[in-house]
C-alpha positions in Angstrom: -13.1 13.6 -7.2 -14.5 11.6 -4.2 -11.8 8.8 -4.1 -9.6 10.0 -1.3 -6.3 8.6 0.2 -6.1 7.2 3.7 -3.6 9.8 4.9 -2.2 13.1 3.7 0.1 15.8 5.1 -2.3 18.7 4.9 -6.0 19.5 4.8 -7.1 22.8 3.3 -10.7 23.9 3.8 -11.3 26.7 1.3 -14.0 29.0 -0.1 -14.1 30.4 -3.6 -11.9 33.4 -2.7 -8.9 31.3 -1.5 -5.8 32.1 -3.6 -3.8 29.2 -5.0 -0.6 31.2 -4.2 -1.5 31.3 -0.5 -2.1 27.6 -0.4 1.2 27.0 -2.2 3.1 29.2 0.3 1.8 27.1 3.2 2.6 23.9 1.3 6.2 25.0 1.0 6.4 26.4 4.6 5.1 23.2 6.2 6.7 20.9 3.6 3.4 19.4 2.6 3.8 16.6 0.0 0.2 15.5 -0.2 -3.1 17.3 0.6 -6.8 17.2 0.4 -8.8 20.4 -0.4 -12.4 20.6 0.9 -14.4 23.5 -0.5 -17.7 25.2 -0.1 -17.9 25.5 -3.9 -17.3 23.1 -6.7 -14.1 24.1 -8.6 -14.4 24.9 -12.3 -11.8 23.1 -14.3 -9.6 26.1 -14.7 -9.7 26.7 -10.9 -8.5 23.2 -10.2 -5.8 23.6 -12.9 -4.6 26.8 -11.2 -4.1 25.0 -7.9 -2.5 22.1 -9.6 -0.1 24.5 -11.4 0.8 26.3 -8.2 1.8 22.9 -6.5 3.2 20.8 -9.4 5.1 18.3 -7.2 2.3 17.8 -4.6 -0.3 15.1 -4.7 -3.7 16.8 -4.5 -7.3 15.6 -4.1 -10.3 18.0 -4.1 -13.8 17.3 -2.8 -16.7 19.8 -2.3 -18.0 19.7 1.3 -21.5 18.7 0.1 -20.0 15.4 -1.1 -19.1 14.5 2.5 -22.7 14.7 3.7 -25.9 12.8 2.9 -29.3 14.4 2.4 -30.4 13.1 5.7 -27.3 14.4 7.5 -27.8 17.9 6.1 -31.4 17.9 7.2 -30.3 16.7 10.6 -28.1 19.8 11.0 -31.1 22.0 10.5 -33.3 20.0 12.8 -30.6 20.0 15.6 -30.2 23.8 15.2 -34.0 24.3 15.6 -34.1 21.9 18.6 -31.3 23.9 20.3 -32.7 27.3 19.6 -36.4 27.0 19.5 -37.2 23.5 20.8 -39.9 24.9 23.2 -42.0 26.0 20.2 -41.1 29.7 20.2 -40.4 31.5 16.9 -36.9 30.8 15.6 -34.4 33.6 15.2 -33.2 33.2 11.6 -29.8 34.8 12.1 -29.0 32.4 15.0 -30.3 29.5 13.1 -28.2 30.1 10.0 -25.0 30.5 12.2 -25.7 27.3 14.2 -26.8 25.2 11.2 -23.7 26.3 9.2 -21.4 25.3 12.2 -23.1 21.9 12.6 -22.7 21.3 8.9 -19.0 22.0 8.9 -18.5 20.0 12.1 -20.2 17.0 10.7 -18.3 17.2 7.4 -15.0 17.3 9.4 -16.2 14.3 11.4 -17.1 12.3 8.3 -13.8 13.2 6.5 -11.7 12.2 9.5 -13.2 8.8 9.4 -11.8 8.4 5.9 -8.6 10.5 5.9 -5.9 11.3 8.5 -4.0 14.6 8.2 -1.2 16.3 10.1 -1.8 20.0 9.3 -5.2 21.7 8.8 -5.7 25.3 7.4 -9.2 26.8 6.8 -10.7 29.8 5.3 -13.6 31.5 7.1 -16.9 32.6 5.6 -18.8 31.9 2.4 -19.9 28.6 3.7 -16.8 27.7 5.8 -16.7 27.9 9.6 -13.1 27.5 10.6 -13.8 26.8 14.3 -15.7 23.6 13.3 -12.6 22.1 11.7 -10.4 20.3 14.2 -7.2 22.3 15.1 -7.5 24.4 11.9 -5.2 27.3 11.5 -6.2 30.4 9.5 -5.6 30.0 5.8 -5.5 33.8 5.3 -2.6 35.9 6.6 -3.3 38.1 9.6 -4.4 41.5 8.4 -5.6 40.3 5.0 -9.2 41.5 5.8 -8.5 44.0 8.6 -8.8 47.2 6.5 -12.1 46.3 4.9 -13.4 45.4 8.4 -12.4 48.8 9.8 -13.9 50.6 6.8 -17.2 48.7 7.3 -17.3 49.6 11.0 -16.8 53.3 10.2 -19.6 53.2 7.5 -21.9 51.6 10.1 -21.2 54.4 12.6 -21.8 57.1 10.0 -25.0 55.4 9.0 -26.3 55.2 12.5 -25.7 59.0 13.0 -27.4 60.0 9.8 -30.0 57.3 10.0 -31.8 57.7 6.7 -29.9 55.7 4.1 -32.8 54.9 1.8 -36.3 56.3 1.4 -38.9 54.7 3.6 -41.9 53.6 1.7 -45.1 51.4 1.9 -47.2 49.9 -0.8 -51.0 50.0 -0.6 -52.9 47.5 -2.6 -56.7 47.7 -2.6 -59.7 46.7 -4.8 -62.6 48.2 -2.9 -63.2 45.0 -0.9 -59.7 44.4 0.6 -56.9 46.7 1.4 -53.3 45.6 2.3 -50.6 48.0 3.5 -47.3 46.3 2.6 -44.3 47.1 4.6 -40.7 45.9 4.5 -40.1 45.8 0.8 -41.5 45.5 -2.8 -44.4 43.4 -3.9 -43.0 42.8 -7.3 -43.0 39.0 -6.8 -46.8 39.1 -6.3 -49.4 39.1 -9.1 -52.5 41.1 -8.5 -55.9 41.0 -10.2 -56.7 43.3 -13.1 -58.3 46.4 -11.7 -56.6 46.3 -8.4 -55.2 49.7 -7.4 -51.6 49.9 -6.2 -50.2 53.1 -4.4 -46.6 53.7 -3.3 -46.1 56.2 -0.4 -42.6 57.5 0.3 -41.7 59.3 3.6 -41.0 62.9 3.1 -38.1 62.6 5.6 -34.7 62.4 4.1 -31.0 62.8 5.0 -30.6 63.5 8.8 -33.3 62.3 11.2 -33.5 61.3 14.9 -36.3 58.9 14.1 -35.6 55.3 13.4 -36.7 53.7 10.1 -39.3 51.6 12.0 -40.8 54.7 13.6 -41.1 56.4 10.3 -42.6 53.4 8.6 -45.2 52.9 11.4 -46.2 56.5 11.1 -46.8 56.0 7.4 -48.9 52.9 8.2 -51.0 54.9 10.7 -51.7 57.6 8.1 -52.6 55.1 5.4 -54.9 53.2 7.7 -56.9 56.4 8.4 -57.0 57.3 4.7 -58.1 54.0 3.4 -61.2 53.1 5.4 -62.0 49.9 3.6 -63.6 47.2 5.9 -60.8 44.7 5.4 -57.6 46.9 5.8 -54.6 45.0 7.2 -50.9 45.5 7.4 -49.0 42.9 5.3 -45.6 41.9 4.1 -44.1 39.1 2.0 -42.2 36.0 3.1 -39.0 37.4 1.7 -39.3 40.6 3.7 -40.8 39.3 6.9 -39.0 40.4 10.2 -40.1 39.5 13.7 -40.5 43.1 14.8 -43.4 43.4 12.3 -45.4 40.9 14.2 -44.6 42.6 17.5 -45.9 46.0 16.1 -48.8 44.5 14.1 -50.1 41.3 15.7 -52.7 40.9 12.9 -50.0 41.0 10.2 -50.6 39.0 7.0 -47.5 37.5 5.3 -48.0 36.8 1.6 -46.1 33.9 0.0 -43.9 35.3 -2.8 -41.5 32.3 -3.4 -41.3 28.6 -4.0 -41.9 26.4 -1.0 -42.2 22.8 -2.2 -43.7 20.2 0.1 -40.2 18.6 0.6 -38.5 21.9 1.4 -36.6 21.7 4.8 -39.1 22.2 7.6 -36.6 23.6 10.0 -36.4 27.0 8.3 -40.2 27.3 8.7 -39.8 27.6 12.4 -38.9 31.2 11.8 -42.6 31.8 10.8 -44.2 30.3 13.9 -47.1 32.4 15.0 -47.4 34.1 11.6 -50.6 34.2 9.5 -49.7 33.2 6.0 -51.6 34.2 2.9 -51.0 31.3 0.5 -50.9 31.1 -3.3 -51.5 27.5 -4.1 -51.7 24.0 -2.6 -47.9 23.3 -2.2 -47.4 26.6 -0.3 -50.3 25.7 2.0 -49.0 22.2 2.7 -45.5 23.4 3.6 -46.5 26.3 5.9 -49.1 24.1 7.6 -46.3 21.6 8.4 -44.3 24.5 9.8 -47.2 25.2 12.3 -48.4 28.4 10.7 -52.0 29.6 10.3 -52.6 29.5 6.6 -55.3 31.5 4.8 -56.5 30.9 1.2 -55.3 33.4 -1.5 -56.5 37.0 -0.9 -59.1 38.5 -3.3 -56.6 41.1 -4.5 -54.3 38.3 -5.9 -54.6 37.1 -9.5 -55.8 33.5 -9.6 -53.0 31.0 -10.0 -52.7 29.5 -13.4 -52.9 25.7 -13.8 -49.9 23.8 -14.9 -49.6 22.7 -18.5 -48.0 19.5 -19.6 -44.4 20.4 -20.1 -43.8 17.2 -22.1 -45.8 18.5 -25.0 -43.8 21.1 -26.9 -42.7 22.2 -30.4 -39.1 22.1 -31.6 -37.0 25.0 -30.1 -33.6 26.5 -30.2 -33.2 28.8 -27.2 -32.5 27.3 -23.7 -32.1 29.4 -20.6 -30.6 28.2 -17.4 -32.3 30.0 -14.4 -30.1 29.7 -11.3 -31.6 29.6 -7.9 -29.9 31.1 -4.8 -27.3 29.0 -3.0 -26.7 30.7 0.3 -26.9 29.1 3.8 -30.7 29.2 4.1 -30.6 25.5 4.9 -27.9 22.9 5.4 -29.6 21.2 2.4 -28.7 24.0 0.1 -25.0 24.2 -0.9 -22.9 26.7 -2.8 -21.4 23.9 -4.9 -24.9 23.2 -6.3 -24.8 26.3 -8.6 -21.3 25.3 -9.9 -22.3 21.8 -10.6 -25.5 22.8 -12.4 -23.6 25.4 -14.6 -20.9 22.9 -15.5 -23.5 20.3 -16.6 -25.4 22.9 -18.6 -22.3 24.0 -20.4 -21.5 20.4 -21.2 -24.9 20.1 -22.9 -24.1 23.3 -24.9 -20.9 21.7 -26.1 -22.8 18.6 -27.2 -25.5 20.6 -29.1 -23.9 23.4 -31.1 -27.0 23.8 -33.2 -28.9 25.1 -30.1 -28.4 28.4 -28.2 -27.8 28.4 -24.5 -27.9 31.2 -22.0 -27.0 31.3 -18.3 -29.0 33.6 -16.0 -27.6 34.2 -12.6 -29.8 34.8 -9.5 -30.2 38.5 -9.0 -29.0 38.4 -5.4 -26.0 36.0 -6.1 -23.2 38.5 -5.4 -24.4 39.7 -2.0 -21.6 38.8 0.4 -23.9 36.8 2.7 -25.4 34.8 -0.2 -22.8 33.4 -2.6 -20.0 35.8 -2.1 -19.3 39.3 -3.4 -17.1 37.9 -6.2 -19.3 35.0 -7.1 -21.0 36.7 -10.1 -17.7 37.8 -11.7 -16.3 34.3 -11.1 -19.3 32.7 -12.8 -19.3 35.2 -15.7 -15.6 34.7 -16.4 -15.9 31.0 -16.5 -19.0 30.8 -18.8 -17.6 33.4 -21.2 -14.2 31.8 -21.0 -15.5 28.6 -22.6 -15.5 30.4 -25.9 -18.6 28.7 -27.2 -20.5 30.5 -29.9 -23.8 29.1 -28.8 -23.3 30.0 -25.1 -24.1 33.4 -23.5 -24.0 34.8 -20.0 -27.1 36.9 -19.6 -27.0 40.7 -18.9 -30.7 41.1 -19.9 -33.7 41.7 -17.7 -35.9 38.7 -16.5 -38.6 39.7 -18.9 -36.2 39.8 -21.8 -34.7 36.4 -20.9 -38.1 34.8 -20.6 -39.2 36.3 -24.0 -36.0 34.9 -25.6 -36.2 31.4 -23.9 -38.2 28.6 -25.5 -37.1 26.2 -22.9 -36.3 26.9 -19.2 -33.9 24.8 -17.1 -33.2 25.0 -13.4 -32.3 23.0 -10.3 -35.3 24.6 -8.7 -36.7 28.1 -9.2 -40.0 30.1 -8.8 -39.3 31.3 -12.4 -39.4 27.8 -13.7 -42.7 27.2 -12.0 -44.1 30.3 -13.6 -42.8 29.2 -17.0 -44.5 25.8 -16.6 -47.8 27.6 -15.9 -47.3 29.7 -19.1 -46.9 26.5 -21.2 -43.2 26.9 -21.8 -41.0 23.8 -22.1 -39.3 23.3 -18.7 -36.7 20.8 -17.5 -35.1 20.2 -14.0 -31.4 19.7 -13.8 -30.3 18.2 -10.5 -26.7 16.9 -10.4 -26.5 17.0 -6.5 -27.5 13.4 -5.7 -29.9 14.9 -3.1 -33.6 15.5 -3.1 -35.2 17.5 -5.9 -37.3 20.5 -4.8 -39.3 20.1 -8.0 -40.4 16.5 -7.6 -43.9 17.6 -6.8 -44.1 18.8 -10.4 -43.2 15.5 -12.0 -46.9 14.5 -12.2 -47.5 17.7 -14.1 -45.1 16.7 -16.8 -41.8 18.1 -15.5 -38.8 15.8 -16.4 -35.6 15.7 -14.4 -32.1 14.9 -15.5 -28.9 14.6 -13.4 -26.1 15.6 -15.8 -25.2 17.4 -19.0 -25.3 14.2 -21.0 -28.9 13.5 -19.9 -29.9 17.1 -20.6 -28.4 17.0 -24.1 -30.1 13.7 -24.9 -33.5 15.1 -23.7 -33.1 18.3 -25.6 -32.1 16.4 -28.7 -35.2 14.2 -28.5 -37.5 17.2 -28.1 -36.1 18.7 -31.4 -36.5 15.7 -33.6 
C-alpha cells in the first residue's frame, strides 16, 4: 500500500465518508488516468474494492495519512502547536490546540508526499481528520451544497437551544465518607472507583425547560447549597480529567481534578498543557509521572477512592475460548493518534479470528466512537457492517454492556485502553495489539507481563500457544 509512483494525474485526500461515485465523476471530468488516494482512515478491503470498481481503467494507489508520518513527526506537530499557542507557559486552549495540531499534521503529510509523488490535480474532503486548506492547491471533493442543509439546520437548533437554555438537567455528585467531601461538577463519576462505605449523592436542579439562567449559574448555585449542607472539614469542588473545562478553575480556584483515564508515561506531553495550573488527584504511579511532566501539581489518591489493585502476571493463564477486542478512541486528541489505527487493529483482529475458528472473537467499539468530532457520525455503522459482513461464525460485533462483555471475555485485546488495564488488575489474560509501527502506549506494562503483537498472524500464534 505504501509503494507509490513518482507521478500521477490526480491526488484525492478523503475521509471515510467520501463516495466512490464522487471520486469517479471527478476522474472522468478531469480525464485522470492515474491517482493516489490519501485517507484519514485505513480502507477495509470492500471499500478499496468499491473505489477500484468505480474506476476500472484508472491506475490507483491508496495510502493512509499516518503512513506518511513518523512517530517523531507526529509528536512534533503537537509540540509546535503548543509552542505557538501556549509557549509562554499559560494554560493551553484545547479547542485551538486540536485545530492547529490537525492542520500541521495535514500540512506535513502533504509536504512528505510531495517529496515522493508529483500530481497535477488535487481534490480534498474536509473534516474527520482532513484539513483541506493544508493540502496544496486542493479543490473541494464534495459538490457545493452537499452539506449546506445540515449546516443550516444545526444553526437553527443552536439558536433555539440558546433561547430555551435548559437542554439537559443540571446535576452535581457529592461523594463523602465523613473525612472528605468532594462535590463533582461537569459530568459523571462512573469512571472512578470509591471505597466501600463511601456515600454518593446526586443532586439535580429543579429548574427545567425555559430559564434565563445559564447552565453554569445554575450549577454554581447547586455547589453553594451543597457546600453549606455538607460541613465536613475537607469539602472541595472537584471534577474529572474527562470533564474538566477552564471555566471551572476560574470559578473554583481550589478545584481538584481526579484522573479517570489512562495516561501512560509516554503519552504525548503536549496535550497536558491544557491542565497547567490544575491540581490533579492521581490514581497510581504512571498517572502521577505523566501529569508531573505536564507541570501539574499532583496529589496522592484521595481517601474516598478505592485502593488501586496491583497488576497480576498476564502471562500466567488457563486455556480460554472467548477473546474480546476493546477499541480505544481515535479522534484528534493528539497528532500521535490516528483514525486509521482503529481500522488496522480491527482488520488484524479479524485475521486472527479467521485463523482460529475454534475460538470465539468479539469486537467492542468505543462508546463515543460515533460522535462527529471523534471518529465520525457514521463510523460505528461502517465498522459494524464490515465486521458482520465477514460472515464468520466465531466473530461477533458487540451490542452488550461493558459489564456483560467483560464477564464474557476470558482474554482482552486492545491497542491501548483503560479497560485493558483494569482487566490486567483483575487477573484476566490481556494482550496488546499495535499494528501502527508507532510507540505503544502500553509499553510500561510489559514488565508486568503484558505481551504485544503487531499483526493478526502474531496474535493468532500467541493465542494458539496459550491454549495448548
